[in-house]
C-alpha positions in Angstrom: 57.8 68.2 -16.3 57.0 69.2 -20.0 58.8 71.5 -22.0 55.9 73.9 -21.8 56.8 74.5 -18.1 60.0 76.1 -19.3 58.5 79.6 -19.5 61.5 81.9 -19.1 64.7 82.5 -20.8 68.2 82.6 -19.1 71.7 83.2 -20.4 74.4 81.4 -18.8 77.9 82.9 -18.8 81.5 81.9 -17.5 84.4 83.8 -16.6 86.7 85.0 -19.5 90.0 86.5 -19.9 90.4 89.4 -22.3 93.6 90.3 -24.1 94.5 94.0 -23.8 97.5 96.0 -24.6 98.5 95.6 -21.0 98.2 91.9 -21.1 95.5 89.4 -20.1 92.7 90.8 -17.9 90.3 89.0 -15.8 86.6 90.3 -15.1 85.0 89.6 -18.5 82.1 87.3 -19.2 81.3 85.1 -22.2 78.2 83.3 -23.1 78.0 79.5 -22.7 74.4 79.5 -24.1 72.1 82.4 -24.7 68.4 82.5 -24.1 68.0 79.0 -22.9 64.5 78.0 -21.9 64.2 77.6 -18.1 61.9 77.4 -15.2 62.8 80.1 -12.4 61.2 80.2 -9.0 62.0 83.0 -6.5 62.2 81.5 -2.8 60.0 83.0 -0.2 61.5 86.0 1.7 63.5 85.4 4.8 66.2 87.1 6.7 67.8 88.2 3.4 68.6 91.7 4.2 71.9 92.9 5.5 74.1 96.0 5.9 77.7 96.0 4.5 79.8 99.0 4.7 76.7 101.2 5.4 75.0 99.8 2.4 71.8 98.1 2.8 71.8 94.9 0.6 68.9 92.5 0.0 69.5 89.0 -1.4 67.1 87.6 -3.8 67.5 83.8 -3.7 65.8 81.5 -6.2 66.0 78.2 -8.2 66.4 77.5 -11.8 65.7 74.2 -13.7 66.8 73.6 -17.3 67.3 70.6 -19.6 70.5 68.5 -18.8 73.7 70.0 -20.0 77.3 69.3 -19.1 79.9 71.6 -17.9 78.0 73.9 -15.5 79.8 74.9 -12.4 79.2 77.3 -9.6 81.7 79.8 -10.8 79.4 80.8 -13.6 76.7 83.4 -13.5 73.1 83.5 -14.8 71.2 86.4 -16.6 67.4 85.9 -16.0 65.5 87.7 -18.9 62.5 89.3 -17.5 61.1 92.8 -18.1 64.5 93.8 -17.0 67.5 91.6 -17.0 68.7 90.1 -13.7 72.3 89.2 -13.2 72.7 86.4 -10.5 75.4 84.3 -9.3 75.1 80.5 -9.2 75.1 79.9 -5.4 75.2 76.1 -5.5 76.6 73.3 -7.7 74.1 72.1 -10.2 72.2 68.9 -9.2 71.2 66.3 -11.8 67.5 65.4 -11.7 66.6 62.1 -13.3 68.9 60.4 -15.6 70.5 63.2 -17.4 67.0 64.8 -17.8 67.2 68.0 -15.9 69.7 70.3 -13.9 68.7 72.3 -11.1 70.6 75.0 -9.1 70.1 78.0 -6.8 70.8 81.4 -7.7 71.2 84.7 -5.9 71.1 88.3 -7.0 71.7 91.4 -5.0 69.9 94.8 -5.1 70.8 97.8 -3.0 
């Protein structure tokens, strides 16, 4: 794959703890790397709709490939920068492609 194939931008975030007047609070996110060149594919539609608590949810799975980098894990989230930013969870552990050449992982975002 050539660098020109990386036609999208993604931001990778990890969970962070924020100090507040009530003590440390979880739930915040901090950038690991912002606006990283990436290749993003949407998976073909399948049985991706479900109903939870009376709310209809549609899962939107996809794959992301970036240049090799260390320290990625499945507890991180990805923001795909398109016309509108999509916040996605990393639904698999990153897989190394080649000898430290590329990293590929699956993502999933939800819409109601």
